[in-house]
C-alpha positions in Angstrom: 109.1 20.7 -123.9 110.8 22.2 -127.3 107.7 21.6 -130.3 110.0 23.5 -133.1 108.8 22.2 -136.3 111.0 19.1 -137.2 113.8 20.0 -139.9 112.3 17.3 -142.1 108.9 18.8 -142.0 107.0 19.2 -144.8 104.2 21.8 -146.2 100.4 21.0 -145.9 99.1 20.4 -149.2 96.3 21.8 -150.9 93.8 19.2 -150.5 90.7 18.6 -152.5 87.1 19.0 -150.9 85.7 16.0 -150.5 81.6 15.8 -151.2 79.9 14.2 -148.2 82.5 15.2 -145.3 82.2 18.3 -143.2 84.8 19.1 -140.3 84.5 21.2 -137.4 86.9 21.5 -134.4 86.6 22.8 -131.0 88.4 22.9 -127.5 87.6 20.8 -125.3 90.3 21.6 -122.6 91.9 18.0 -122.5 95.1 19.4 -121.8 96.4 22.9 -120.5 96.4 24.1 -123.6 94.9 27.3 -125.7 93.8 25.4 -128.9 91.2 23.3 -130.5 91.9 19.3 -129.3 88.4 17.9 -130.5 88.0 17.2 -134.1 84.7 16.1 -135.9 83.9 14.7 -138.9 80.1 14.7 -140.1 79.7 12.2 -142.7 76.9 11.7 -145.3 74.2 8.7 -145.4 75.9 5.9 -147.2 79.5 6.3 -146.5 81.0 3.4 -146.6 83.6 2.5 -143.6 86.9 0.6 -143.0 89.8 0.4 -140.4 92.9 -1.0 -139.3 94.3 -0.8 -135.3 96.9 -1.6 -132.9 97.5 -5.3 -131.6 98.6 -4.0 -128.4 96.8 -6.5 -125.5 96.3 -3.1 -123.7 94.3 -1.2 -125.9 91.8 1.6 -125.3 88.4 1.3 -125.5 88.2 3.5 -128.4 90.2 0.8 -130.1 88.2 -2.2 -129.0 84.7 -0.7 -130.2 86.3 0.3 -133.6 87.4 -3.0 -133.7 83.8 -4.3 -133.9 82.0 -1.2 -135.3 83.9 -1.9 -138.9 82.4 -4.7 -138.9 79.1 -3.3 -139.7 80.6 -1.2 -142.8 78.8 2.4 -142.1 79.5 5.4 -140.7 78.0 8.9 -139.9 80.6 10.9 -137.5 84.3 10.5 -136.2 85.2 12.1 -133.1 89.0 12.5 -132.2 90.1 13.4 -128.7 94.0 14.7 -128.1 95.8 15.2 -124.9 94.4 11.9 -123.6 94.5 8.6 -124.8 91.8 7.1 -122.4 93.9 3.7 -122.6 94.2 1.7 -119.4 91.4 3.5 -117.9 89.0 0.6 -117.2 85.2 0.9 -117.3 85.5 4.6 -117.0 87.4 5.0 -120.1 84.4 2.7 -121.6 82.0 5.1 -120.3 83.1 8.0 -121.5 83.4 6.8 -124.9 79.8 5.5 -125.2 78.6 8.9 -123.5 80.6 10.5 -126.8 79.0 8.2 -128.9 75.2 8.6 -127.7 75.3 12.8 -127.7 76.5 12.6 -131.3 74.2 9.9 -132.4 71.2 11.7 -130.8 72.3 15.0 -132.7 72.7 13.5 -135.9 70.0 10.8 -135.5 72.1 7.8 -136.8 72.8 4.3 -135.2 75.5 4.4 -132.0 77.9 2.1 -134.3 77.9 4.7 -136.8 80.0 6.7 -134.5 83.5 6.7 -134.3 85.5 7.9 -131.5 89.3 8.2 -131.3 91.7 9.4 -128.6 95.2 10.0 -128.5 97.6 11.3 -125.7 98.6 10.6 -122.1 98.0 7.1 -121.6 96.4 5.9 -117.4 93.9 9.0 -117.2 90.2 8.4 -118.1 88.6 11.0 -120.6 87.1 13.6 -118.3 83.4 13.1 -119.2 81.8 16.6 -118.6 84.8 18.0 -120.8 83.9 15.5 -123.5 80.3 16.4 -123.0 80.9 20.2 -123.7 83.5 19.9 -126.3 81.3 17.9 -128.5 78.3 20.5 -127.9 80.7 22.9 -128.8 82.4 21.1 -131.9 78.5 20.4 -133.2 77.6 24.1 -133.1 81.1 25.0 -134.8 81.7 26.5 -138.1 83.0 24.1 -141.1 86.8 24.4 -141.2 89.5 23.1 -143.1 91.7 19.8 -143.6 94.7 21.7 -141.8 92.8 22.9 -138.9 91.5 19.4 -138.3 94.8 17.7 -138.8 96.3 20.2 -136.5 93.6 20.0 -133.9 94.6 16.0 -133.5 98.1 16.6 -132.5 99.7 16.3 -129.2 103.9 16.0 -129.8 103.7 16.7 -133.7 105.7 19.4 -134.6 104.1 20.1 -138.1 100.7 19.0 -139.5 100.6 15.9 -142.0 98.2 15.6 -144.8 98.1 13.9 -148.4 95.9 13.5 -151.2 95.6 11.6 -154.5 92.6 10.9 -156.8 91.8 8.3 -159.6 90.2 7.9 -162.5 86.6 5.7 -162.4 85.7 5.4 -165.9 84.8 8.5 -166.8 84.6 9.6 -163.0 87.4 11.3 -161.2 87.2 10.6 -157.4 89.4 12.6 -154.8 90.8 11.2 -151.5 92.2 13.2 -148.7 93.5 12.4 -145.3 95.8 13.4 -142.2 97.3 11.9 -139.5 99.3 12.7 -136.5 102.3 10.7 -135.0 105.6 11.6 -133.8 106.2 9.2 -130.7 105.5 5.4 -129.7 105.4 4.6 -133.5 106.4 0.8 -134.1 103.0 -0.5 -135.5 102.0 -3.7 -136.4 99.3 -2.4 -138.2 99.4 1.3 -138.4 100.1 4.3 -136.7 98.4 6.5 -134.0 95.9 8.1 -135.7 95.0 8.6 -139.3 91.9 9.4 -141.2 91.5 9.1 -145.3 88.4 10.5 -147.3 87.2 9.9 -150.4 84.2 10.5 -152.6 84.1 7.1 -154.3 81.9 4.4 -154.2 83.3 1.3 -153.0 81.8 -2.0 -150.8 82.7 -2.0 -147.3 84.2 -5.2 -147.9 86.6 -4.2 -150.2 87.3 -1.3 -148.9 88.5 -3.1 -146.0 90.5 -5.4 -148.0 92.1 -2.4 -149.9 92.9 -0.3 -146.6 94.5 -3.8 -145.0 96.6 -4.3 -148.1 97.8 -0.3 -148.3 98.6 -0.5 -144.4 101.1 -3.6 -145.3 102.8 -1.5 -147.2 102.8 1.8 -145.7 102.0 2.3 -142.1 103.1 -1.2 -140.9 106.8 -0.6 -142.6 107.4 2.7 -140.5 109.2 2.9 -137.2 110.4 5.8 -134.7 111.2 4.2 -131.5 110.0 0.6 -131.5 106.8 0.9 -129.3 103.5 0.2 -130.3 100.5 2.8 -129.2 97.5 1.6 -127.7 95.9 3.7 -129.8 97.0 3.2 -133.1 93.8 3.7 -135.6 93.4 4.3 -139.2 90.0 4.5 -141.0 89.1 5.3 -144.0 85.5 6.5 -145.2 84.2 6.6 -148.7 80.9 8.9 -149.0 79.9 7.8 -152.6 79.4 10.9 -153.8 81.3 10.9 -157.0 78.6 9.3 -158.4 80.0 6.5 -160.3 78.6 2.6 -159.7 79.8 0.9 -156.9 83.3 -0.8 -156.9 82.7 -4.0 -155.1 85.5 -6.4 -156.7 89.3 -6.0 -157.4 88.1 -7.0 -161.1 85.7 -4.1 -161.3 86.7 -1.2 -163.5 88.7 1.5 -161.7 89.4 -0.6 -158.6 93.3 -0.5 -159.0 93.3 3.1 -160.0 91.3 3.5 -156.7 93.9 1.3 -154.7 96.9 2.9 -156.2 96.1 6.1 -155.4 94.7 4.7 -151.8 98.5 3.0 -151.6 100.1 6.5 -152.4 98.1 8.4 -149.6 98.7 5.8 -147.4 102.5 6.0 -147.9 102.6 9.8 -147.9 100.9 9.8 -144.5 103.4 6.9 -142.9 106.5 8.9 -143.9 105.3 12.2 -142.8 105.0 10.3 -139.7 108.9 9.4 -139.4 109.4 12.6 -140.6 108.2 14.2 -137.2 110.0 11.5 -135.3 110.6 12.7 -131.8 114.2 14.5 -132.1 114.6 13.2 -135.8 117.4 14.7 -138.1 117.3 12.3 -140.6 114.7 10.6 -142.7 116.0 7.2 -143.2 114.9 4.6 -145.9 116.1 0.9 -145.9 115.4 -1.2 -149.1 116.0 -4.5 -148.4 115.9 -7.5 -151.2 116.7 -11.2 -151.8 114.9 -11.9 -148.9 113.0 -15.6 -148.4 110.0 -13.5 -148.7 108.5 -10.4 -148.7 107.3 -11.0 -145.0 111.1 -11.9 -144.2 112.6 -8.5 -145.9 109.8 -6.4 -144.0 111.1 -8.0 -140.7 114.9 -7.4 -141.5 114.1 -3.9 -142.4 112.3 -3.3 -139.1 114.7 -5.0 -137.3 117.5 -2.4 -138.9 115.1 0.4 -138.5 114.6 -0.1 -135.0 118.4 -0.7 -133.9 119.2 2.2 -131.4 123.1 1.6 -132.5 121.8 1.8 -136.2 120.2 4.4 -135.6 122.8 6.8 -133.5 125.2 5.8 -136.2 123.2 7.8 -138.6 122.6 10.6 -136.2 126.2 10.9 -136.0 127.1 10.5 -139.5 129.3 7.4 -139.0 129.3 4.9 -141.9 129.7 1.8 -139.5 127.5 -0.8 -141.7 128.9 -3.3 -139.4 125.8 -2.4 -137.1 123.7 -3.5 -140.3 125.3 -6.9 -140.1 124.1 -6.9 -136.4 120.9 -5.8 -137.0 120.2 -8.6 -139.8 121.6 -11.1 -137.6 119.5 -10.6 -135.1 116.4 -10.7 -136.7 115.4 -14.2 -136.9 115.0 -14.7 -140.4 116.6 -16.7 -142.6 120.4 -14.8 -143.6 123.5 -16.1 -145.0 126.6 -13.9 -143.7 128.5 -15.1 -147.4 125.8 -13.9 -149.4 125.1 -10.8 -147.3 125.8 -7.1 -149.0 125.4 -3.6 -147.7 125.2 -0.1 -149.2 124.4 3.3 -148.2 123.6 6.1 -151.0 124.2 3.9 -153.9 127.6 2.8 -152.7 128.5 -0.8 -151.6 130.1 -1.2 -148.6 130.3 -5.1 -148.7 129.5 -7.5 -150.9 128.8 -11.4 -150.4 129.7 -11.1 -147.1 133.2 -9.1 -146.9 134.3 -5.6 -147.5 135.1 -4.5 -151.1 138.3 -4.2 -151.5 138.3 -0.8 -153.4 135.8 0.5 -150.9 136.0 4.1 -150.6 134.3 5.4 -147.4 134.4 9.1 -148.5 131.0 9.2 -150.4 129.2 7.4 -147.9 130.2 9.7 -145.4 129.3 12.6 -147.7 125.7 10.7 -148.4 125.2 10.5 -144.3 126.0 14.3 -144.1 122.4 14.8 -145.5 118.8 14.6 -144.2 117.6 12.1 -146.4 119.6 8.5 -146.0 119.3 5.3 -147.9 120.5 2.0 -146.8 120.3 -1.0 -148.8 120.6 -4.5 -147.9 120.5 -7.6 -150.5 120.5 -10.7 -148.6 121.1 -13.3 -151.6 118.8 -15.6 -150.1 115.5 -15.6 -152.8 112.9 -12.7 -154.3 111.7 -11.2 -151.5 111.7 -7.4 -151.1 110.2 -4.9 -148.8 111.0 -1.2 -147.8 110.8 0.7 -144.7 111.2 4.1 -143.3 113.0 5.3 -140.1 114.5 8.1 -138.1 117.7 8.8 -136.3 117.8 8.7 -132.9 119.4 12.2 -131.1 119.3 13.8 -127.4 116.4 15.4 -128.6 114.0 12.5 -128.5 114.9 11.7 -124.7 114.2 15.4 -124.1 110.8 15.0 -125.7 109.8 11.8 -123.7 111.4 12.8 -120.5 109.0 15.7 -120.3 106.3 14.5 -122.0 103.6 14.7 -119.1 104.9 18.2 -117.5 
């Protein structure tokens, strides 16, 4: 399998250390690879947690347990297994997760529900309990590591490590946020994307942190797609250690709440876009801006209909300015639209306005735009004030090659 870095890759950024977070990695050997594949984050007492999860009806035991765990609002540890999703594995999969939780909880002296577990990789293979036990034992004794090492250990078909950070001022106190994510294929989240983790030293009440993460997710992870397939394991968790020392923010009206949310949204959007940049076989990063929709929700649905269209994605891959395929995708979205109000453009050049081609349309600047790696499609429905931006990538032969050989 060719996993050379995506041409759209970004260098892993310098991320701040987060007081109350200690990262470690180890090799459990879930697959035949010579690399760390088990990540551990130890979290200080008093850490708040929030999460968003896949809405797949075939979710893994890790997701089913996580959905319940976030309700109690606190966390002491995170374990991430790479190479085996442990999804569709029945009671054996559940028992493997419970074993990991009990092992970590005993080591830290915390409650079982404060230990969060995620797994990613092949579906339908129970997580090997012996390897998990030995891997957890090893990671508990491992030396602390940095963000990029932790990000690398959670990857599967990822071709580059993905991280993002931001900061915010809460009164006179500067708080830091840092996050990492994995994801490359099976990306069409109805909540989040694959596995992503965000850490902050801010003091945020669990209920408000959950509200903020859900809102940020709606404008980031739920606005990306690579292939139209939603994972069984998609999870994004946010952990707030409260080590920055400011008064706890518990309401949107509290000073600093808006600043913290803006930083959280920035991290979520940056991570989400990195996943698209690593889309399996991707050669082009595509931003689709939809305006004039009946509502923001309607605009998002239209944008994703365009982003998930194989005909649109292959046209972009081939540099073909075939705006008729965008018309097709808008029409099939099932949202309010009027052919005679629809306008479509590429890279700042309008190809069609008010339901018909422009008389003086010159395709040359559009062709030049499509030859690049950063593509923008503008769609104005002319129906209302709704707007949304979604992100995707092109569809190439590389996607087929990677997924045809995924289990080998």
